[in-house]
Backbone as numpy.savetxt, mean C-alpha at the origin, in Angstrom:
# Nx Ny Nz CAx CAy CAz Cx Cy Cz
20.64 -10.23 -14.28 19.21 -10.27 -14.48 18.72 -11.62 -13.96
17.60 -11.57 -13.22 17.01 -12.75 -12.59 16.45 -13.72 -13.64
16.55 -15.10 -13.30 15.95 -16.04 -14.12 14.45 -16.29 -13.76
14.06 -15.73 -12.57 12.68 -15.89 -12.13 11.75 -14.94 -13.03
10.56 -15.40 -13.17 9.56 -14.60 -13.91 8.73 -13.75 -13.02
8.44 -14.20 -11.76 7.56 -13.44 -10.89 8.19 -13.32 -9.51
7.89 -12.24 -8.79 8.29 -12.11 -7.47 7.26 -11.21 -6.69
7.34 -11.16 -5.44 6.42 -10.46 -4.56 7.14 -9.59 -3.55
6.77 -8.31 -3.44 7.39 -7.42 -2.43 6.28 -6.61 -1.75
6.08 -6.67 -0.48 5.12 -5.91 0.24 5.81 -5.15 1.42
5.43 -3.93 1.64 6.03 -3.17 2.67 5.07 -2.14 3.29
5.20 -1.93 4.55 4.35 -0.98 5.18 4.88 0.46 4.86
3.93 1.47 5.04 4.33 2.79 4.85 3.83 3.61 6.09
4.43 4.63 6.32 3.99 5.60 7.33 4.47 7.07 7.00
3.69 8.09 7.17 4.17 9.43 6.82 5.46 9.86 7.49
5.62 9.36 8.75 6.79 9.83 9.55 7.92 8.71 9.56
8.04 7.99 8.53 9.07 6.97 8.48 10.48 7.60 8.75
11.22 6.92 9.50 12.54 7.31 9.82 12.70 8.55 10.73
11.61 9.02 11.27 11.71 10.18 12.14 12.19 9.76 13.45
13.41 10.06 13.77 14.07 9.57 15.01 13.61 10.29 16.24
12.77 11.34 16.11 12.25 11.88 17.37 10.97 11.13 17.75
10.50 10.21 16.87 9.23 9.47 17.17 9.50 7.99 17.32
10.71 7.57 17.25 11.07 6.14 17.47 12.49 6.03 17.95
12.82 4.95 18.63 14.18 4.93 19.10 15.14 4.44 18.00
16.39 4.56 18.19 17.37 4.28 17.17 17.35 2.83 16.70
17.11 1.89 17.65 17.02 0.46 17.21 15.86 0.24 16.24
14.71 0.92 16.46 13.56 0.73 15.55 13.93 1.28 14.16
14.52 2.52 14.15 14.86 3.16 12.92 15.84 2.23 12.13
16.82 1.75 12.85 17.89 0.94 12.17 17.33 -0.36 11.64
16.43 -1.00 12.44 15.88 -2.26 11.97 15.03 -2.12 10.73
14.25 -1.05 10.71 13.44 -0.82 9.56 14.31 -0.39 8.32
15.31 0.35 8.53 16.22 0.64 7.39 16.80 -0.63 6.90
17.28 -1.52 7.73 17.86 -2.70 7.31 16.87 -3.63 6.52
15.64 -3.61 6.95 14.61 -4.37 6.18 14.39 -3.82 4.83
14.36 -2.47 4.73 14.27 -1.94 3.35 15.44 -2.22 2.49
16.64 -2.20 3.17 17.84 -2.55 2.33 17.78 -3.94 1.82
17.34 -4.83 2.66 17.14 -6.28 2.20 16.19 -6.37 1.03
15.05 -5.61 1.17 14.09 -5.59 0.02 14.67 -4.93 -1.22
15.40 -3.87 -1.07 16.03 -3.28 -2.20 16.84 -4.20 -2.97
17.63 -5.02 -2.23 18.63 -5.93 -2.87 17.77 -7.02 -3.60
16.69 -7.43 -2.98 15.82 -8.42 -3.50 15.27 -7.99 -4.89
14.69 -6.69 -4.87 14.16 -6.12 -6.07 15.20 -5.97 -7.17
16.30 -5.45 -6.76 17.41 -5.27 -7.75 17.89 -6.55 -8.38
18.02 -7.59 -7.58 18.39 -8.86 -8.05 17.26 -9.45 -9.03
16.02 -9.23 -8.72 14.97 -9.76 -9.61 14.92 -8.90 -10.87
15.19 -7.66 -10.82 15.20 -6.76 -12.01 13.96 -6.76 -12.80
12.81 -6.31 -12.23 11.51 -6.49 -12.97 11.44 -5.71 -14.22
10.77 -6.27 -15.22 10.46 -5.47 -16.40 9.35 -4.47 -16.10
8.42 -4.90 -15.19 7.39 -3.98 -14.82 6.96 -4.36 -13.35
6.52 -3.36 -12.58 5.95 -3.57 -11.30 4.42 -3.36 -11.44
3.71 -4.25 -10.95 2.19 -4.07 -10.72 2.10 -3.91 -9.23
1.63 -2.74 -8.86 1.57 -2.41 -7.53 0.16 -2.09 -7.07
-0.30 -2.72 -6.03 -1.64 -2.42 -5.34 -1.34 -1.47 -4.19
-2.17 -0.34 -4.12 -1.80 0.57 -3.07 -3.09 1.34 -2.75
-3.02 1.95 -1.49 -4.17 2.84 -1.05 -3.96 4.28 -1.37
-4.86 5.16 -0.78 -4.71 6.56 -0.88 -5.16 7.16 0.42
-4.81 8.38 0.67 -5.18 9.08 1.94 -5.90 10.41 1.57
-6.90 10.35 0.68 -7.66 11.54 0.25 -6.66 12.57 -0.30
-5.69 12.11 -1.04 -4.84 12.99 -1.86 -5.10 12.79 -3.32
-5.36 11.58 -3.75 -5.66 11.29 -5.16 -7.06 10.98 -5.43
-7.73 10.49 -4.41 -9.15 10.11 -4.52 -9.92 10.74 -3.36
-11.21 11.01 -3.58 -11.99 11.55 -2.55 -13.43 11.23 -2.74
-14.23 11.66 -1.80 -15.65 11.31 -1.84 -16.51 12.00 -2.85
-15.85 12.82 -3.68 -16.70 13.32 -4.86 -17.01 12.17 -5.79
-16.09 11.21 -5.80 -16.26 10.01 -6.61 -15.15 9.06 -6.11
-15.55 8.12 -5.25 -14.59 7.12 -4.70 -14.83 5.79 -5.24
-13.83 5.38 -6.24 -13.95 4.08 -6.78 -13.48 3.00 -5.80
-13.96 1.83 -5.96 -13.49 0.71 -5.18 -12.08 0.28 -5.69
-11.94 0.19 -6.98 -10.69 -0.16 -7.63 -10.47 0.79 -8.70
-9.23 1.17 -9.05 -8.97 1.97 -10.21 -7.52 1.62 -10.76
-7.49 1.42 -12.03 -6.27 1.05 -12.75 -5.69 2.30 -13.44
-4.39 2.54 -13.20 -3.71 3.66 -13.89 -3.20 3.32 -15.20
-3.50 4.18 -16.20 -2.83 4.12 -17.48 -1.87 5.32 -17.65
-1.84 6.10 -16.55 -0.91 7.23 -16.47 -0.95 7.77 -15.08
0.13 8.17 -14.48 0.10 8.54 -13.07 1.30 9.50 -12.79
1.13 10.23 -11.66 2.20 11.00 -11.10 2.12 11.07 -9.56
3.20 11.40 -8.95 3.21 11.39 -7.55 2.72 12.69 -7.03
1.96 12.74 -5.92 1.42 13.97 -5.38 2.58 14.82 -4.77
3.57 14.15 -4.21 4.67 14.96 -3.64 4.42 15.26 -2.12
3.66 14.42 -1.48 3.37 14.64 -0.03 4.59 14.16 0.77
4.74 14.65 2.00 5.74 14.18 2.90 7.21 14.18 2.35
7.48 15.21 1.65 8.85 15.47 1.12 9.19 14.52 -0.02
8.22 13.80 -0.54 8.50 12.89 -1.68 8.46 13.72 -2.94
9.15 13.35 -4.02 9.13 14.09 -5.26 7.79 14.12 -5.91
7.43 15.24 -6.53 6.23 15.29 -7.36 6.72 15.13 -8.80
6.26 14.12 -9.49 6.79 13.82 -10.78 5.89 12.86 -11.56
6.00 12.84 -12.86 5.31 11.85 -13.65 6.03 10.52 -13.54
5.21 9.46 -13.43 5.83 8.09 -13.24 5.71 7.35 -14.47
6.64 6.34 -14.69 6.70 5.58 -15.90 5.70 4.45 -15.97
4.41 4.82 -16.29 3.38 3.87 -16.42 3.33 3.30 -17.87
3.46 2.01 -18.06 3.32 1.46 -19.40 1.94 1.43 -19.86
1.54 2.42 -20.70 0.13 2.64 -21.05 -0.45 1.43 -21.78
0.23 0.87 -22.75 -0.31 -0.20 -23.58 -0.56 -1.43 -22.74
0.41 -1.69 -21.88 0.30 -2.84 -20.92 -0.87 -2.64 -20.04
-1.12 -1.46 -19.51 -2.19 -1.16 -18.66 -3.54 -1.37 -19.38
-3.66 -0.91 -20.64 -4.85 -1.13 -21.47 -5.18 -2.63 -21.68
-4.14 -3.38 -21.89 -4.24 -4.83 -22.09 -4.81 -5.44 -20.75
-4.32 -5.03 -19.58 -4.78 -5.51 -18.34 -6.21 -5.04 -18.07
-6.56 -3.85 -18.52 -7.90 -3.36 -18.35 -8.79 -4.30 -19.15
-8.53 -4.61 -20.37 -9.41 -5.54 -21.13 -9.51 -6.86 -20.49
-8.36 -7.37 -19.93 -8.47 -8.68 -19.26 -9.34 -8.68 -18.07
-9.22 -7.58 -17.28 -10.10 -7.54 -16.05 -11.57 -7.33 -16.39
-11.88 -6.69 -17.42 -13.22 -6.57 -17.83 -13.74 -7.90 -18.31
-12.92 -8.72 -18.92 -13.35 -10.03 -19.33 -13.54 -10.94 -18.18
-12.81 -10.58 -17.08 -12.92 -11.39 -15.76 -14.01 -10.86 -14.92
-14.87 -10.07 -15.45 -16.04 -9.46 -14.67 -15.68 -8.45 -13.65
-14.63 -7.74 -13.82 -14.22 -6.63 -13.01 -14.41 -5.29 -13.84
-15.46 -4.58 -13.46 -15.66 -3.21 -14.19 -14.85 -2.23 -13.38
-13.54 -2.32 -13.54 -12.57 -1.46 -12.75 -12.60 -0.05 -13.35
-12.47 0.94 -12.51 -12.26 2.32 -12.95 -10.90 2.44 -13.63
-10.82 3.49 -14.41 -9.46 3.74 -15.03 -9.13 5.26 -14.97
-7.82 5.46 -14.82 -7.38 6.81 -14.80 -6.08 6.95 -15.61
-6.04 8.08 -16.49 -4.95 8.42 -17.25 -4.07 9.41 -16.51
-4.57 9.80 -15.32 -3.82 10.87 -14.60 -3.96 10.58 -13.04
-3.68 9.36 -12.61 -3.82 8.97 -11.23 -2.78 9.70 -10.42
-3.29 10.23 -9.24 -2.31 10.89 -8.34 -1.99 9.97 -7.22
-0.72 9.67 -7.02 -0.30 8.64 -6.05 0.42 9.38 -4.93
-0.05 9.12 -3.74 0.67 9.69 -2.55 1.63 8.74 -1.95
2.02 8.98 -0.69 3.08 8.12 -0.06 2.62 6.72 0.07
1.34 6.43 0.00 0.79 5.09 0.08 1.27 4.20 -1.06
1.67 4.78 -2.24 2.27 4.09 -3.32 3.81 4.23 -3.35
4.23 5.45 -3.27 5.63 5.67 -3.73 6.69 5.69 -2.65
6.17 5.76 -1.30 7.27 5.85 -0.20 8.08 4.59 -0.17
7.57 3.40 -0.43 8.40 2.24 -0.37 9.50 2.21 -1.36
9.33 2.80 -2.51 10.39 2.88 -3.46 11.42 4.02 -3.15
10.94 5.02 -2.53 11.88 6.07 -2.04 12.77 5.51 -0.90
12.20 4.70 -0.04 12.95 4.08 1.03 13.93 3.09 0.50
13.67 2.42 -0.59 14.58 1.41 -1.16 15.62 2.14 -2.06
15.16 2.97 -2.97 16.08 3.46 -4.01 16.38 4.93 -4.00
15.68 5.67 -3.05 15.68 7.12 -3.04 14.82 7.78 -4.19
15.15 7.39 -5.41 14.21 7.70 -6.51 13.00 6.80 -6.56
11.90 7.34 -7.20 10.69 6.53 -7.22 10.28 6.06 -8.58
11.15 6.30 -9.56 10.82 5.88 -10.96 11.86 4.94 -11.52
12.47 4.08 -10.65 13.50 3.19 -11.11 12.94 2.18 -12.15
11.70 1.73 -11.96 11.17 0.70 -12.84 9.80 1.09 -13.34
9.42 0.63 -14.57 8.03 0.86 -14.96 7.03 0.40 -13.92
5.99 1.19 -13.63 5.10 0.93 -12.64 3.67 1.01 -13.05
2.93 -0.06 -12.81 1.45 -0.03 -13.08 0.68 -0.07 -11.88
0.10 1.09 -11.43 -0.56 1.17 -10.10 -2.01 0.76 -10.26
-2.46 0.05 -9.23 -3.87 -0.31 -9.01 -4.35 0.06 -7.69
-5.15 1.14 -7.63 -5.70 1.64 -6.36 -6.75 0.73 -5.81
-6.69 0.43 -4.53 -7.72 -0.22 -3.71 -8.19 0.64 -2.63
-9.51 0.99 -2.58 -10.00 1.83 -1.53 -9.86 1.06 -0.19
-9.05 1.62 0.72 -8.77 0.89 1.97 -9.16 1.74 3.15
-9.62 3.02 2.96 -9.83 3.94 4.07 -11.16 4.68 4.03
-11.90 4.62 2.96 -13.14 5.35 2.77 -14.40 4.49 2.68
-15.02 4.08 3.79 -16.14 3.23 3.71 -17.16 3.72 2.71
-17.83 2.74 2.06 -17.76 1.29 2.22 -16.51 0.75 1.46
-15.88 -0.24 2.13 -14.66 -0.87 1.71 -15.08 -2.16 0.95
-14.16 -2.58 0.01 -14.51 -3.84 -0.58 -14.34 -5.07 0.31
-14.92 -6.13 -0.15 -14.81 -7.41 0.66 -13.40 -8.00 0.36
-12.92 -8.68 1.40 -11.60 -9.31 1.22 -11.60 -10.37 0.10
-12.63 -11.09 -0.04 -12.69 -12.11 -1.11 -12.65 -11.46 -2.46
-13.32 -10.39 -2.57 -13.43 -9.68 -3.86 -11.98 -9.16 -4.21
-11.30 -8.63 -3.27 -9.94 -8.16 -3.54 -9.02 -9.32 -3.83
-9.13 -10.39 -3.15 -8.40 -11.63 -3.53 -8.61 -12.03 -4.96
-9.89 -12.02 -5.36 -10.22 -12.38 -6.78 -9.74 -11.33 -7.74
-9.67 -10.12 -7.36 -9.00 -9.08 -8.31 -7.57 -9.49 -8.43
-6.85 -9.70 -7.35 -5.49 -10.14 -7.47 -5.25 -11.37 -8.34
-6.16 -12.32 -8.19 -6.05 -13.55 -8.97 -6.17 -13.17 -10.49
-7.14 -12.34 -10.84 -7.32 -11.95 -12.25 -6.13 -11.24 -12.77
-5.53 -10.34 -11.94 -4.30 -9.62 -12.33 -3.15 -10.63 -12.54
-3.05 -11.62 -11.64 -2.00 -12.65 -11.75 -2.17 -13.47 -13.06
-3.41 -13.80 -13.33 -3.60 -14.58 -14.64 -3.17 -13.83 -15.85
-3.41 -12.46 -15.80 -2.97 -11.64 -16.99 -1.44 -11.62 -17.01
-0.81 -11.38 -15.87 0.66 -11.30 -15.79 1.34 -12.61 -16.20
0.68 -13.72 -15.88 1.26 -15.06 -16.19 1.31 -15.27 -17.65
0.31 -14.72 -18.38 0.25 -14.88 -19.85 0.97 -13.81 -20.64
1.56 -12.79 -19.89 2.15 -11.65 -20.59 3.48 -11.83 -21.13
4.22 -12.83 -20.51 5.56 -13.06 -20.94 6.59 -12.12 -20.32
6.11 -11.26 -19.45 7.04 -10.25 -18.82 7.51 -10.77 -17.44
8.53 -10.21 -16.99 9.15 -10.46 -15.66 8.44 -9.41 -14.76
7.52 -9.87 -13.93 6.63 -9.03 -13.19 6.91 -9.14 -11.66
7.06 -7.96 -11.06 7.06 -7.91 -9.59 5.69 -7.43 -9.13
5.04 -8.24 -8.37 3.84 -7.79 -7.67 4.18 -7.08 -6.35
3.63 -5.99 -6.19 4.03 -5.15 -4.94 2.78 -4.60 -4.31
2.89 -4.32 -3.01 1.83 -3.72 -2.22 2.40 -2.85 -1.12
1.77 -1.89 -0.67 2.13 -1.05 0.44 0.93 -0.81 1.31
1.14 -0.80 2.66 -0.01 -0.51 3.54 0.12 -1.19 4.85
-0.67 -0.79 5.79 -0.72 -1.42 7.14 0.65 -1.54 7.79
0.75 -2.33 8.80 -0.16 -3.38 9.27 -1.09 -2.64 10.31
-0.81 -2.91 11.65 -1.64 -2.09 12.59 -1.38 -0.64 12.25
-2.42 0.11 12.22 -2.32 1.53 11.78 -3.58 2.26 12.08
-3.48 3.20 13.04 -4.65 3.94 13.48 -4.41 5.44 13.49
-4.15 6.03 12.28 -3.92 7.50 12.19 -5.25 8.21 12.34
-5.20 9.48 12.51 -6.45 10.23 12.73 -7.14 10.44 11.36
-8.03 9.51 11.02 -8.78 9.57 9.76 -10.21 10.10 10.07
-10.57 11.15 9.33 -11.88 11.68 9.53 -12.90 10.80 8.77
-14.11 10.78 9.28 -15.20 9.99 8.63 -16.20 11.03 7.98
-16.63 10.78 6.79 -17.43 11.67 6.12 -18.74 11.95 6.89
-19.26 10.97 7.57 -20.59 11.09 8.26 -20.57 12.16 9.33
-19.40 12.32 9.91 -19.28 13.30 11.06 -18.41 14.49 10.77
-17.74 14.52 9.60 -16.82 15.59 9.29 -17.58 16.87 9.02
-16.95 18.00 9.40 -17.54 19.36 9.13 -16.56 20.23 8.63
-16.96 21.40 8.19 -16.00 22.47 7.77 -15.03 22.01 6.74
-13.75 22.53 6.96 -12.68 22.25 5.97 -12.39 20.77 5.85
-12.61 20.05 7.00 -12.27 18.59 7.01 -13.25 17.92 5.98
-14.47 18.25 6.11 -15.51 17.63 5.15 -15.13 18.08 3.71
-14.78 19.25 3.55 -14.44 19.76 2.14 -13.20 18.99 1.62
-12.26 18.70 2.50 -11.08 17.93 1.99 -11.54 16.54 1.66
-12.36 15.88 2.40 -12.83 14.52 2.07 -13.65 14.56 0.80
-14.36 15.64 0.48 -15.08 15.69 -0.69 -14.25 16.19 -1.90
-13.02 16.63 -1.69 -12.16 17.07 -2.69 -12.45 18.46 -3.18
-13.28 19.22 -2.44 -13.58 20.59 -2.87 -12.70 21.64 -2.19
-11.80 21.21 -1.29 -10.96 22.16 -0.70 -9.55 22.06 -1.40
-9.20 23.16 -2.01 -7.90 23.24 -2.72 -6.78 23.50 -1.64
-5.93 22.53 -1.44 -4.94 22.62 -0.37 -3.68 23.25 -0.97
-3.18 24.34 -0.31 -1.96 24.96 -0.71 -0.79 24.21 -0.14
0.33 24.60 -0.59 1.61 24.07 -0.02 1.64 24.34 1.48
1.27 25.53 1.88 1.31 25.90 3.31 0.20 25.07 4.06
-0.90 24.83 3.49 -1.92 23.91 4.14 -1.36 22.55 4.39
-0.67 22.06 3.34 -0.12 20.73 3.51 0.95 20.64 4.62
1.78 21.68 4.75 2.75 21.73 5.76 2.05 21.72 7.20
0.96 22.45 7.31 0.24 22.53 8.60 -0.32 21.20 8.86
-0.91 20.55 7.92 -1.58 19.24 8.09 -0.60 18.21 8.49
0.55 18.21 7.82 1.53 17.20 8.08 2.16 17.37 9.46
2.23 18.64 9.89 2.75 18.91 11.21 1.82 18.45 12.27
0.51 18.46 12.01 -0.47 17.92 12.94 -0.34 16.46 13.05
-0.03 15.80 11.99 0.11 14.29 12.02 1.37 13.96 12.82
2.44 14.73 12.62 3.70 14.46 13.32 3.47 14.64 14.81
2.75 15.73 15.13 2.51 16.00 16.53 1.66 14.91 17.18
0.73 14.33 16.39 -0.12 13.25 16.82 0.79 12.03 17.17
1.77 11.78 16.21 2.74 10.64 16.49 3.62 10.94 17.68
3.97 12.19 17.95 4.75 12.53 19.11 4.01 12.25 20.36
2.80 12.65 20.38 1.98 12.35 21.60 1.82 10.84 21.85
1.71 10.07 20.82 1.61 8.61 20.95 2.99 8.10 21.55
4.05 8.56 20.91 5.40 8.12 21.32 5.66 8.39 22.84
5.13 9.54 23.29 5.31 9.95 24.64 4.29 9.36 25.59
3.37 8.59 25.06 2.31 7.96 25.85 1.20 8.88 26.21
1.01 9.95 25.41 -0.13 10.96 25.64 -1.22 10.87 24.63
-0.89 10.21 23.51 -1.89 10.18 22.46 -3.05 9.19 22.63
-4.17 9.58 22.09 -5.33 8.73 22.12 -5.41 7.99 20.78
-5.00 6.74 20.83 -4.84 5.96 19.63 -5.11 4.46 20.02
-5.67 3.70 18.97 -5.69 2.27 19.20 -4.30 1.74 19.27
-3.94 1.01 20.28 -2.53 0.48 20.35 -2.25 -0.34 19.19
-0.92 -0.43 18.86 -0.54 -1.39 17.79 -0.82 -2.82 18.34
-0.99 -3.71 17.42 -1.36 -5.04 17.76 -0.35 -6.07 17.08
0.86 -6.16 17.65 1.86 -6.97 17.07 1.44 -8.39 16.87
0.65 -8.96 17.78 0.12 -10.28 17.56 -0.68 -10.46 16.35
-1.54 -9.52 16.09 -2.41 -9.52 14.85 -1.47 -9.32 13.61
-0.58 -8.40 13.73 0.32 -8.13 12.58 1.11 -9.39 12.10
1.67 -10.01 13.15 2.47 -11.21 12.89 1.53 -12.35 12.43
0.25 -12.35 12.78 -0.67 -13.42 12.33 -0.87 -13.18 10.80
-1.06 -11.89 10.47 -1.33 -11.58 8.99 -0.14 -11.98 8.21
1.10 -11.71 8.67 2.28 -12.13 7.87 2.31 -13.62 7.89
2.04 -14.29 8.87 1.99 -15.84 8.87 0.93 -16.35 7.90
-0.24 -15.76 7.92 -1.31 -16.14 6.96 -0.88 -15.90 5.49
-0.15 -14.87 5.17 0.33 -14.66 3.87 1.34 -15.58 3.52
2.25 -16.00 4.50 3.25 -17.01 4.17 2.61 -18.33 3.89
1.58 -18.60 4.64 0.87 -19.89 4.44 -0.06 -19.94 3.21
-0.22 -18.80 2.65 -1.22 -18.72 1.52 -2.60 -19.19 1.97
-3.09 -18.70 3.09 -4.34 -19.23 3.62 -5.42 -18.29 3.15
-5.87 -18.52 1.94 -6.85 -17.61 1.36 -8.22 -17.69 1.97
-8.56 -18.76 2.58 -9.84 -18.97 3.21 -9.90 -18.01 4.48
-8.83 -17.94 5.17 -8.70 -17.05 6.30 -8.90 -15.59 5.89
-8.33 -15.23 4.79 -8.50 -13.78 4.39 -9.85 -13.59 3.83
-10.46 -14.53 3.08 -11.83 -14.37 2.64 -12.83 -14.13 3.75
-12.52 -14.69 4.95 -13.40 -14.53 6.03 -13.22 -13.25 6.88
-12.28 -12.46 6.54 -12.06 -11.23 7.24 -13.14 -10.21 6.97
-13.48 -9.41 7.93 -14.52 -8.36 7.81 -13.80 -6.98 8.02
-14.02 -6.09 7.11 -13.32 -4.80 7.22 -13.58 -4.05 8.55
-14.83 -4.07 9.02 -15.18 -3.40 10.24 -14.46 -4.04 11.45
-14.35 -5.38 11.45 -13.68 -6.06 12.53 -12.21 -5.83 12.53
-11.62 -5.72 11.31 -10.19 -5.41 11.11 -9.87 -4.03 11.77
-10.78 -3.09 11.58 -10.68 -1.74 12.16 -10.59 -1.82 13.65
-11.52 -2.59 14.22 -11.56 -2.79 15.65 -10.29 -3.44 16.23
-9.70 -4.40 15.48 -8.66 -5.13 15.96 -7.34 -4.23 15.88
-7.11 -3.53 14.79 -5.81 -2.99 14.61 -5.85 -1.56 14.01
-6.96 -0.88 13.95 -6.84 0.55 13.62 -7.63 0.99 12.34
-7.80 2.32 12.28 -8.72 2.85 11.24 -8.12 2.65 9.81
-6.81 2.47 9.65 -6.25 2.34 8.38 -5.67 0.88 8.17
-6.03 -0.03 9.08 -5.50 -1.38 9.04 -6.01 -2.16 7.84
-7.07 -1.74 7.16 -7.50 -2.53 6.05 -6.62 -2.27 4.77
-5.51 -1.48 4.98 -4.60 -1.42 3.88 -3.95 -2.76 3.54
-4.12 -3.74 4.42 -3.64 -5.11 4.09 -4.43 -5.69 2.99
-5.56 -5.04 2.55 -6.24 -5.48 1.40 -5.29 -5.49 0.19
-4.37 -4.51 0.11 -3.40 -4.40 -0.95 -2.43 -5.54 -0.93
-2.00 -5.97 0.26 -1.08 -7.09 0.39 -1.81 -8.41 -0.08
-3.07 -8.57 0.29 -3.83 -9.76 -0.12 -3.90 -9.79 -1.62
-4.12 -8.69 -2.30 -4.23 -8.69 -3.74 -2.92 -9.03 -4.40
-1.87 -8.49 -3.87 -0.54 -8.69 -4.51 -0.13 -10.15 -4.33
-0.36 -10.68 -3.07 0.11 -12.09 -2.77 -0.85 -13.07 -3.63
-2.13 -12.75 -3.78 -3.03 -13.54 -4.55 -2.55 -13.58 -6.03
-2.15 -12.44 -6.55 -1.64 -12.45 -7.97 -0.39 -13.26 -8.10
0.54 -13.23 -7.13 1.72 -13.97 -7.16 1.36 -15.48 -7.14
0.41 -15.86 -6.24 0.14 -17.22 -6.00 -0.49 -17.84 -7.25
-1.19 -17.17 -8.06 -1.74 -17.65 -9.27 -0.70 -17.97 -10.31
0.30 -17.11 -10.33 1.43 -17.30 -11.28 2.26 -18.61 -10.88
2.54 -18.64 -9.63 3.34 -19.77 -9.11 3.23 -19.72 -7.61
2.80 -20.84 -6.98 2.88 -20.92 -5.54 4.24 -20.41 -4.99
4.19 -19.63 -3.92 5.42 -18.96 -3.60 5.97 -19.41 -2.21
7.21 -19.04 -1.97 7.81 -19.27 -0.61 8.38 -17.91 -0.18
8.24 -17.61 1.00 8.65 -16.28 1.55 10.12 -16.33 1.84
10.87 -15.29 1.38 12.30 -15.19 1.62 12.61 -14.02 2.53
11.69 -13.21 2.87 11.88 -12.08 3.79 10.54 -11.83 4.55
10.65 -11.89 5.78 9.47 -11.56 6.74 9.96 -10.91 7.96
9.88 -9.63 7.93 10.36 -8.72 9.00 9.23 -7.97 9.64
9.35 -7.67 10.93 8.26 -6.90 11.61 8.89 -6.03 12.71
8.46 -4.82 12.74 8.92 -3.89 13.83 7.81 -2.94 14.22
7.32 -3.15 15.47 6.31 -2.23 15.97 6.88 -0.71 16.16
6.16 0.24 15.68 6.70 1.67 15.85 5.52 2.46 16.23
5.19 2.55 17.60 3.98 3.28 18.01 4.02 4.74 17.55
5.16 5.45 17.70 5.26 6.85 17.33 5.12 7.09 15.87
5.35 6.11 15.05 5.12 6.20 13.61 3.68 5.83 13.25
2.96 5.41 14.30 1.54 5.12 14.16 1.37 3.87 13.17
2.36 2.87 13.36 2.31 1.82 12.37 3.12 0.54 12.92
2.55 -0.60 12.60 3.39 -1.80 12.66 4.04 -1.95 11.37
5.38 -1.89 11.38 6.11 -1.93 10.06 6.53 -3.31 9.65
5.98 -3.74 8.54 6.33 -5.10 8.07 6.90 -5.12 6.65
7.68 -6.10 6.39 8.19 -6.37 5.11 8.00 -7.86 4.75
7.55 -8.16 3.50 7.35 -9.51 3.09 7.78 -9.60 1.63
8.67 -10.57 1.30 9.12 -10.81 -0.04 9.01 -12.27 -0.30
8.72 -12.61 -1.52 8.59 -14.05 -1.87 8.93 -14.33 -3.29
9.37 -15.58 -3.54 9.74 -16.08 -4.85 8.98 -17.31 -5.20
8.90 -17.77 -6.45 8.29 -19.00 -6.74 8.85 -20.17 -5.92
7.96 -20.99 -5.52 8.42 -22.22 -4.69 8.66 -23.34 -5.66
9.97 -23.44 -6.05 10.36 -24.48 -7.00 11.02 -25.61 -6.29
């Protein structure tokens, strides 16, 4: 069991992770090694609870009512992309205590007793442990894909408030996040969407298992076209991705406060604002104890439609 009280683990996700028809062997192997390093890091830390900030891809949240932030007091995985569908071990009482703290900190955060989590939350645990319920998990959803998006400063302050709660809790807490980095998947926009696409964004289309298979096949085909140089996509931006990792390592909160969501989309893709989740998790960690980075890996994977990054940190003592 670790003697540390707090730790940080952030990882990219992509629906087609490890698909060797969409990336070369070296890329697949490098990403797998990075996840193995992070697995060992998490196991060594042995958290009592994971507080995870994550996005959604219109699987758990939709435009019928799209919260900016939502705290789970109960959750289950959607089961997309061959991930297991199951109830997750959310510590309800701990969640309610955090809810009260956030309200006192002027965050009127939404709450769910039945939050549905897609690969944006659970894939990183599957990549590390194969199972997704190894540790108690307290999910906090951050809207990262459905405009209007939150301000970066507001997200940092949310992380700060969560960190203040964790610091006083007496628990061994892992702050986690998944999302980004460069990431330009085919995301429909509500203003221009029609037909079944609009219904899915609104949550009025009941998707069958067969529908999900068809939709996931379309995404994989999109990745294949990109991998073969035929796809229309905003290219990955490794320079930007590495800059984000460097800013997180430097704990440069002023730089993150200055980011604009629309500009981030222009720089690195329609889903690139998933780094909001990384900012929240790192801010929470920084409040508990200024940190030092012990893992910082990056691998561009165009066919996976993602710059794949890993960042882990411990208290800087």
